[in-house]
C-alpha positions as CSV (number, residue, x, y, z in Angstrom):
1,M,-18.7,26.2,6.3
2,K,-16.6,23.3,3.8
3,P,-17.6,20.5,4.4
4,F,-14.2,19.2,4.5
5,A,-10.7,20.8,5.8
6,I,-7.3,20.3,3.7
7,L,-4.3,18.5,4.6
8,A,-1.3,18.3,2.8
9,N,1.0,15.4,2.7
10,G,3.4,15.4,6.2
11,Q,0.9,18.4,7.8
12,A,-0.7,18.5,10.7
13,L,-4.1,20.2,11.9
14,P,-5.8,20.6,14.8
15,L,-9.1,18.5,15.2
16,A,-10.6,21.8,16.3
17,A,-10.2,22.4,12.7
18,I,-11.9,19.3,10.4
19,P,-15.5,19.9,10.7
20,V,-17.8,17.6,11.9
21,L,-20.7,16.3,9.5
22,E,-23.8,14.6,10.6
23,F,-23.4,11.4,9.4
24,A,-26.0,11.6,6.2
25,K,-24.0,14.6,5.0
26,F,-20.3,12.6,5.7
27,R,-21.9,10.3,4.0
28,R,-22.9,12.6,0.5
29,A,-19.5,14.1,1.0
30,V,-17.7,11.1,0.5
31,I,-19.9,9.6,-2.2
32,Q,-20.1,13.0,-4.0
33,G,-16.3,13.4,-4.2
34,V,-15.6,10.1,-5.5
35,S,-17.8,10.4,-7.7
36,E,-15.9,13.9,-8.8
37,D,-12.5,11.9,-9.5
38,L,-11.0,12.2,-5.5
39,R,-10.3,8.9,-3.8
40,L,-11.0,7.2,-1.2
41,A,-8.0,7.0,0.4
42,C,-8.9,6.4,4.5
43,L,-12.1,5.6,6.0
44,C,-12.1,4.5,9.8
45,A,-13.5,5.0,13.3
46,D,-11.6,5.2,16.3
47,R,-12.9,4.0,20.1
48,S,-15.7,6.9,21.0
49,L,-16.9,5.7,16.9
50,A,-15.7,9.4,15.5
51,G,-15.2,8.9,11.9
52,Y,-12.9,10.0,9.6
53,A,-12.5,10.0,6.0
54,V,-9.5,11.3,3.8
55,L,-10.5,11.9,0.3
56,A,-7.3,12.3,-2.0
57,D,-7.3,15.0,-4.6
58,E,-4.6,14.2,-6.8
59,A,-5.4,17.2,-9.3
60,A,-4.8,19.4,-6.7
61,H,-2.4,18.1,-4.5
62,E,-4.3,18.1,-1.8
63,F,-6.2,15.7,0.7
64,R,-9.6,16.6,1.5
65,V,-10.7,15.4,5.4
66,L,-13.8,14.9,7.1
67,R,-15.4,14.3,10.5
68,T,-18.2,12.5,11.5
69,T,-20.2,10.1,14.6
70,F,-21.0,6.7,13.2
71,P,-24.4,5.2,14.7
72,P,-24.2,1.8,15.3
73,V,-26.1,1.3,12.3
74,F,-25.8,3.4,9.4
75,P,-26.6,3.2,6.1
76,S,-23.8,1.6,3.7
77,L,-21.8,3.9,0.7
78,T,-21.3,0.6,-0.8
79,P,-23.3,0.7,-3.1
80,E,-22.9,4.0,-4.6
81,C,-19.1,4.3,-3.8
82,S,-17.5,0.8,-4.2
83,Q,-13.8,1.8,-2.4
84,A,-15.8,1.8,0.8
85,H,-16.6,-1.9,0.5
86,L,-13.7,-3.3,2.7
87,F,-13.5,-0.4,4.8
88,E,-17.3,-0.5,5.7
89,R,-16.5,-4.1,6.7
90,E,-13.6,-2.9,8.9
91,L,-15.0,-1.1,10.6
92,A,-18.0,-3.5,11.2
93,E,-15.1,-5.9,12.8
94,Q,-13.4,-3.2,14.6
95,W,-16.2,-1.7,16.5
96,G,-19.2,-3.3,15.8
97,L,-21.0,-1.1,13.4
98,V,-23.5,-2.2,10.9
99,P,-23.1,-0.9,7.3
100,E,-27.0,-1.5,6.2
101,G,-27.5,-2.6,3.0
102,H,-23.8,-3.4,2.2
103,P,-23.6,-5.8,-0.7
104,W,-20.4,-7.9,0.7
105,F,-21.4,-7.8,4.5
106,K,-19.0,-10.5,5.7
107,P,-16.2,-10.6,8.5
108,L,-13.4,-9.0,6.7
109,R,-10.5,-11.2,8.8
110,F,-10.9,-13.3,11.6
111,H,-10.1,-11.2,14.9
112,P,-13.6,-10.4,16.8
113,P,-14.9,-6.8,16.8
114,W,-12.6,-4.2,19.3
115,S,-15.5,-3.2,20.7
116,G,-17.2,-7.3,22.4
117,K,-20.2,-6.5,19.8
118,D,-21.2,-9.2,17.2
119,A,-21.6,-6.9,14.3
120,W,-22.5,-9.7,11.8
121,Q,-25.5,-10.5,13.6
122,R,-25.5,-14.0,11.8
123,D,-25.6,-17.3,14.0
124,A,-24.3,-18.9,10.9
125,I,-20.8,-17.1,11.4
126,E,-19.3,-18.6,14.3
127,P,-15.5,-16.8,15.2
128,G,-12.7,-17.9,12.8
129,V,-15.5,-19.5,10.3
130,M,-15.9,-18.3,6.5
131,D,-19.0,-18.4,4.7
132,F,-18.1,-18.1,1.3
133,Y,-20.3,-16.9,-1.4
134,R,-20.6,-19.8,-4.1
135,V,-22.0,-19.8,-7.6
136,E,-24.7,-22.4,-8.3
137,G,-25.2,-25.0,-11.7
138,E,-24.6,-27.3,-13.7
139,A,-20.9,-28.8,-14.1
140,I,-20.3,-25.7,-11.5
141,H,-17.1,-27.0,-9.3
142,E,-15.1,-25.3,-6.7
143,V,-11.5,-24.9,-6.3
144,A,-9.7,-24.2,-2.5
145,V,-6.3,-23.5,-2.4
146,G,-4.4,-22.6,1.0
147,P,-4.4,-21.2,3.4
148,V,-1.2,-23.2,4.3
149,H,1.2,-22.6,0.7
150,A,4.0,-24.6,-0.2
151,G,7.3,-22.9,1.1
152,V,7.4,-19.8,3.1
153,I,5.0,-17.4,1.8
154,E,2.1,-16.1,4.1
155,P,-1.1,-17.8,4.8
156,G,-4.0,-16.8,2.6
157,H,-7.3,-19.1,1.3
158,F,-8.0,-18.3,-1.9
159,R,-11.6,-20.3,-3.3
160,F,-12.9,-20.7,-6.9
161,Q,-16.0,-21.1,-8.8
162,C,-15.2,-22.6,-11.9
163,H,-16.9,-24.2,-15.2
164,G,-13.8,-26.2,-16.0
165,E,-11.0,-24.4,-16.1
166,Q,-12.7,-20.8,-16.5
167,V,-12.7,-19.1,-14.0
168,F,-16.6,-17.7,-12.8
169,H,-15.1,-15.6,-8.8
170,L,-12.5,-15.5,-6.8
171,E,-13.3,-14.9,-3.5
172,I,-9.8,-14.2,-1.5
173,A,-9.6,-14.6,2.3
174,L,-6.8,-13.4,4.8
175,G,-6.4,-12.0,8.1
176,Y,-4.7,-15.7,9.5
177,Q,-1.8,-14.0,11.5
178,H,-3.5,-10.8,12.4
179,R,-0.8,-8.9,14.9
180,G,-3.3,-6.4,16.3
181,I,-0.5,-3.3,14.6
182,E,-3.2,-0.6,15.0
183,R,-4.1,-1.3,18.5
184,A,-0.8,-1.3,19.9
185,L,0.6,1.7,18.8
186,E,-2.6,3.3,21.1
187,G,-1.0,5.2,23.9
188,G,2.2,5.9,21.9
189,P,4.9,6.5,20.8
190,Y,6.6,4.1,22.2
191,K,10.3,2.5,21.4
192,L,9.0,-0.3,19.3
193,T,6.8,1.7,17.6
194,V,9.3,2.4,15.0
195,K,9.9,-1.6,14.9
196,M,6.6,-1.7,14.4
197,M,6.1,0.4,11.6
198,E,8.9,-1.4,10.1
199,T,7.5,-4.8,10.4
200,A,3.9,-3.8,8.9
201,A,5.0,-5.4,5.1
202,G,8.5,-6.3,6.0
203,D,9.4,-5.9,2.2
204,T,8.2,-2.4,2.4
205,T,10.2,-1.4,5.7
206,I,10.8,1.8,4.3
207,G,7.9,2.9,2.4
208,H,6.2,2.0,6.1
209,A,9.2,4.1,8.1
210,W,9.0,6.9,6.8
211,A,4.9,7.6,6.0
212,S,5.1,6.7,10.0
213,A,7.9,9.5,10.8
214,L,6.0,12.1,8.1
215,A,3.3,11.7,10.6
216,L,4.9,12.0,13.6
217,E,7.3,14.6,12.3
218,A,4.0,17.1,11.2
219,L,2.6,16.2,15.0
220,S,5.9,17.1,17.1
221,G,6.4,20.1,14.3
222,T,10.2,18.6,13.4
223,R,12.2,19.7,10.7
224,V,14.1,16.9,9.1
225,P,17.4,18.1,7.9
226,A,18.3,18.0,4.2
227,R,20.8,15.3,4.0
228,A,18.2,12.8,6.1
229,D,15.2,13.7,3.2
230,W,18.4,12.3,0.6
231,I,19.4,9.3,2.1
232,R,15.5,8.2,3.3
233,A,14.7,8.8,-0.6
234,I,17.7,7.1,-1.8
235,A,16.7,3.9,0.3
236,L,13.3,3.9,-1.5
237,E,14.3,3.7,-4.4
238,L,16.7,1.2,-3.8
239,E,13.6,-0.7,-2.0
240,R,11.3,-0.5,-5.0
241,V,14.3,-1.2,-7.7
242,A,15.0,-4.5,-5.4
243,N,11.0,-5.8,-5.4
244,H,10.1,-4.7,-9.3
245,T,13.4,-7.0,-10.5
246,G,12.4,-9.7,-8.1
247,D,8.9,-9.5,-9.1
248,L,10.1,-9.4,-13.1
249,G,12.3,-12.4,-12.1
250,A,9.5,-14.6,-10.5
251,L,7.0,-13.9,-13.6
252,S,9.8,-15.1,-15.7
253,G,9.7,-18.5,-13.3
254,D,6.1,-19.0,-13.8
255,V,6.3,-19.3,-17.0
256,G,9.3,-21.3,-17.2
257,F,11.2,-18.9,-18.8
258,L,14.6,-19.4,-16.6
259,P,17.2,-17.0,-18.1
260,T,15.5,-13.8,-16.7
261,A,14.2,-16.2,-13.5
262,S,17.6,-16.8,-12.6
263,Y,19.3,-13.5,-13.2
264,C,16.6,-11.6,-12.0
265,G,16.8,-13.8,-8.9
266,R,20.6,-13.3,-8.3
267,L,20.0,-9.5,-8.9
268,R,17.4,-8.7,-6.5
269,G,20.1,-9.7,-3.6
270,D,22.5,-7.6,-5.3
271,W,19.9,-4.8,-4.8
272,L,19.2,-5.5,-1.7
273,N,22.6,-5.3,-0.7
274,L,23.1,-2.0,-1.4
275,T,20.3,-1.4,1.2
276,A,22.4,-2.9,3.7
277,Q,25.4,-0.7,3.0
278,L,23.1,2.0,3.7
279,C,22.4,0.8,7.4
280,G,23.5,-2.9,7.8
281,S,19.9,-4.3,6.9
282,R,19.4,-5.3,3.8
283,L,15.6,-5.2,4.6
284,G,16.1,-1.4,5.4
285,R,15.6,-2.0,9.1
286,D,17.0,0.5,11.4
287,L,17.6,3.4,8.4
288,V,14.8,5.6,9.4
289,K,13.3,7.3,12.4
290,P,11.4,10.0,13.4
291,G,13.4,13.3,12.9
292,G,15.9,12.0,10.3
293,T,17.8,8.7,9.6
294,R,20.0,6.9,12.5
295,F,22.5,6.5,9.5
296,D,25.0,9.1,7.2
297,L,26.7,8.5,4.0
298,E,30.4,9.3,3.6
299,P,32.0,10.2,0.1
300,A,33.6,7.3,-0.1
301,R,30.0,4.9,0.2
302,I,28.6,7.5,-1.7
303,A,30.6,6.7,-4.8
304,D,30.9,3.2,-4.5
305,L,27.2,3.1,-4.2
306,L,27.2,4.7,-7.6
307,L,30.1,2.3,-9.0
308,R,28.1,-1.0,-8.0
309,M,24.9,0.6,-9.2
310,E,25.8,1.3,-12.5
311,E,27.4,-2.4,-13.0
312,M,23.7,-3.9,-11.3
313,A,21.7,-1.6,-14.0
314,R,23.0,-2.6,-16.8
315,D,22.7,-6.7,-15.9
316,T,19.3,-6.0,-14.9
317,A,18.6,-4.6,-18.4
318,N,19.9,-7.2,-20.1
319,A,17.9,-10.0,-17.9
320,V,14.8,-8.0,-18.3
321,E,15.1,-6.7,-22.4
322,L,15.8,-10.9,-22.9
323,L,12.1,-11.2,-21.2
324,F,10.3,-9.2,-23.3
325,A,12.3,-9.7,-26.6
326,T,10.7,-13.9,-26.3
327,P,7.5,-14.1,-27.9
328,S,6.9,-17.1,-25.8
329,V,6.7,-14.9,-23.1
330,L,5.1,-12.4,-24.2
331,A,2.3,-14.6,-25.8
332,R,1.7,-15.7,-22.0
333,F,1.8,-12.4,-20.2
334,E,-0.7,-10.5,-23.2
335,G,-4.2,-10.5,-22.5
336,I,-4.4,-12.3,-19.3
337,G,-5.5,-10.6,-16.2
338,K,-7.1,-8.1,-17.9
339,L,-8.4,-5.1,-15.5
340,D,-9.9,-2.3,-17.3
341,P,-9.7,1.4,-16.2
342,H,-13.2,1.7,-15.5
343,M,-13.0,-0.7,-13.0
344,A,-9.7,0.0,-11.2
345,K,-10.8,3.4,-10.4
346,E,-14.4,1.7,-8.9
347,V,-12.1,-0.4,-6.2
348,G,-9.9,2.3,-5.8
349,L,-6.8,0.2,-7.1
350,V,-3.5,2.3,-6.3
351,G,0.8,1.7,-7.3
352,P,1.5,0.0,-10.2
353,A,-1.7,-2.0,-10.7
354,A,-3.0,1.1,-11.2
355,R,-0.9,2.8,-13.5
356,A,-0.8,-1.1,-15.8
357,C,-4.4,0.1,-16.3
358,G,-4.2,3.7,-17.9
359,R,-4.5,5.0,-14.2
360,L,-2.3,8.4,-13.6
361,G,-1.6,8.8,-9.7
362,D,2.0,8.6,-7.9
363,V,2.2,10.1,-4.2
364,R,5.3,11.0,-5.2
365,I,4.0,13.2,-7.8
366,D,0.9,14.0,-7.1
367,F,1.3,14.5,-3.4
368,P,5.8,15.2,-3.0
369,Y,7.0,14.7,0.4
370,G,11.2,15.2,1.1
371,P,13.3,15.7,-1.8
372,Y,10.7,14.5,-4.7
373,S,9.6,18.5,-4.0
374,D,12.3,19.0,-6.3
375,S,12.3,16.2,-8.4
376,E,10.9,15.7,-11.6
377,L,9.7,12.1,-12.4
378,P,8.0,10.4,-15.2
379,S,4.7,9.2,-15.1
380,T,4.8,5.2,-15.7
381,V,1.2,4.6,-17.3
382,E,0.2,1.5,-19.6
383,E,-3.4,1.1,-21.4
384,T,-4.2,-2.4,-21.4
385,G,-4.7,-3.7,-18.0
386,D,-3.2,-7.1,-18.2
387,I,-0.2,-9.0,-16.6
388,A,1.9,-7.8,-19.7
389,A,1.1,-4.0,-18.4
390,R,2.3,-4.4,-15.4
391,A,5.4,-6.0,-15.8
392,R,6.3,-3.2,-18.1
393,V,5.2,-0.7,-16.1
394,R,7.5,-2.3,-13.3
395,W,10.5,-2.2,-16.0
396,A,9.8,1.7,-16.5
397,E,9.9,2.4,-12.9
398,I,12.8,0.4,-11.9
399,Q,14.5,2.5,-14.7
400,A,13.1,5.9,-13.5
401,S,14.5,5.0,-9.8
402,V,18.0,3.7,-11.5
403,A,18.0,7.6,-13.0
404,F,16.7,9.1,-9.6
405,L,19.2,7.5,-7.9
406,R,22.0,8.5,-9.6
407,G,20.8,12.3,-9.3
408,A,19.9,11.7,-5.6
409,L,23.7,10.1,-4.5
410,D,25.3,13.0,-6.6
411,A,22.7,15.4,-4.8
412,L,24.0,13.9,-1.3
413,A,27.3,14.4,-2.3
414,E,27.3,17.7,-2.9
415,L,25.9,18.9,0.3
416,P,27.7,20.0,3.3
417,A,28.2,17.4,6.4
418,G,25.8,18.3,8.9
419,P,23.5,16.0,11.0
420,V,20.9,13.4,9.9
421,S,18.8,13.5,12.6
422,A,16.6,16.1,14.3
423,V,15.2,15.8,18.2
424,C,11.1,14.4,17.4
425,G,9.8,16.2,20.9
426,A,6.1,16.0,22.3
427,L,3.2,15.3,20.1
428,A,0.3,18.0,19.7
429,P,-2.5,16.9,21.5
430,E,-5.9,17.2,20.0
431,H,-4.3,17.2,16.6
432,L,-4.5,14.6,12.8
433,A,-1.7,14.2,11.1
434,L,-1.1,12.5,7.7
435,G,1.9,11.1,6.5
436,V,1.6,9.1,2.7
437,V,4.8,7.6,0.7
438,E,4.8,6.3,-2.7
439,G,6.2,2.5,-1.5
440,W,6.6,0.1,-4.3
441,R,3.7,-1.6,-4.5
442,G,1.9,1.7,-4.4
443,E,0.1,4.5,-1.7
444,V,1.0,3.9,2.4
445,V,-0.8,5.7,3.8
446,H,-0.3,6.4,7.7
447,L,-3.4,8.6,9.6
448,A,-2.3,9.8,13.4
449,I,-4.5,11.2,15.5
450,T,-3.8,12.4,19.4
451,N,-5.3,12.9,22.7
452,A,-5.8,15.8,24.8
453,D,-2.3,14.3,26.6
454,G,-0.5,14.4,23.2
455,R,-0.5,10.8,22.9
456,L,-1.8,8.2,20.2
457,C,-5.3,7.5,21.0
458,R,-6.3,6.3,16.7
459,Y,-3.4,5.1,14.1
460,K,-4.6,4.2,10.8
461,V,-2.3,2.8,8.7
462,V,-3.5,1.5,4.8
463,D,-1.2,-0.8,3.0
464,P,-2.0,-0.6,-0.9
465,S,-2.6,-4.3,-0.7
466,F,-6.0,-3.4,1.1
467,H,-7.0,-1.8,-1.9
468,N,-5.6,-4.3,-4.4
469,W,-6.5,-7.7,-3.4
470,T,-10.0,-7.0,-5.1
471,G,-8.3,-6.0,-8.1
472,L,-6.7,-9.3,-8.3
473,A,-10.0,-11.3,-7.8
474,I,-12.0,-8.9,-10.6
475,A,-8.9,-9.7,-12.8
476,M,-9.4,-13.7,-12.4
477,R,-12.8,-13.5,-14.1
478,G,-13.3,-15.2,-17.4
479,E,-9.8,-16.5,-17.0
480,E,-8.2,-20.0,-17.1
481,I,-7.6,-21.5,-13.0
482,S,-4.1,-22.2,-14.3
483,D,-3.4,-18.1,-15.1
484,F,-3.9,-17.7,-11.2
485,P,-0.2,-17.9,-9.9
486,L,1.1,-15.8,-13.0
487,C,-1.7,-13.2,-12.5
488,N,-1.2,-13.2,-8.5
489,K,2.6,-12.9,-8.9
490,S,1.9,-9.8,-11.4
491,F,0.4,-8.0,-8.2
492,N,2.1,-9.9,-6.1
493,L,0.5,-8.3,-2.9
494,S,0.8,-8.4,0.8
495,Y,-0.7,-11.0,3.2
496,C,0.6,-9.2,6.1
497,G,0.1,-5.5,5.2
498,F,-3.9,-6.2,4.9
499,D,-3.8,-7.8,7.8
500,L,-3.1,-5.3,10.9
């Protein structure tokens, strides 16, 4: 018997079809898989301490799923598989499990374990108190930023160990707004399940709502109408373009280049307004639901969207090309916040941040879903891994998304009128399903498991920020602390998406 089951994106499998490995074999299979260029997309447990690992095989366009039972104390995977380091700390925090030998073993967030056990076994760590690592030495000083920041951004704490301006080490502490979404989903789906998915990371409404819909549709055997799939894809690409445009404007603002900052700030709003034409919400709320969408697009609105999109695409090109044509801007982007491909692989970086390091990987290409199965998207990859590379990837993705949107709106206009939603019935009991979407930050993973009554007994969400915050910390090593705002914006990660 193979030590894993093969699962496609948007597919469900009976739990009985997934082999259960003794933990030592489970550990070995995960470590070996990652060493063979697979990626650890998810590692989690449920209340019975049944463990699940999902390995992404991008070359074969499939996921490998393994099961085990976690012992209360187990040998950590992290020393041999760096991609497991946050997942194992999360297991300790949620279930009281102890990954023995973990080199970075400390609270990941601040909420207590669901099991009520004290996994840390250290009196020095009190609830709500973070024990930070420190660099010792003459002239070393510490800079603490946050968790409360200026403006309206969410709380997050950054602790720098510096020598003069040079950063030796950055530690990032999140978890100040834990909402307990994963726990609240147990026993569902409920009427509010879609709402919770839409707000898992509010600027990725479509990404999370579609990933959740894929998982629930797989568990219920629901076939989504073609019109709904195209509308979902249109909304997802509009979400991508709006956020990338806003980020390029914010990067410009961080280096004091006001023309692009001003233009992109306005254009981001214009792109969001196109999403509002789909469903009445600029963030895409109430559009995607299990079974399809709540709204259709009639020919007149399709024509209007195409007309407005072409004008905005021209304005966006003018603003962004001005950015890349300005030597003083490029001088602040190039060579700053570099992350090499090896390190990007080690920490399991995803999305534009990984593609800026030369790491191929895009869910729409590797694990296609909906209309992406029949579409050809270009692979957008840069090699330098610096702020300039992350900016160029965003611009290339904007252009690719605009080209896709043209084709998607034309394809929708050519489809015959019909329903945009199907009834999503009862969930299959004792099944596991996977819904994975390429959000604008990268891979969004939703893992849903049902009990014997067909209710959700475990629902695990992995936002791309969960993988990528570590990448930001590493990218700051050896940089000047004054470059942090710019480097941070080049990743633009989610605080709440990390803290579910």
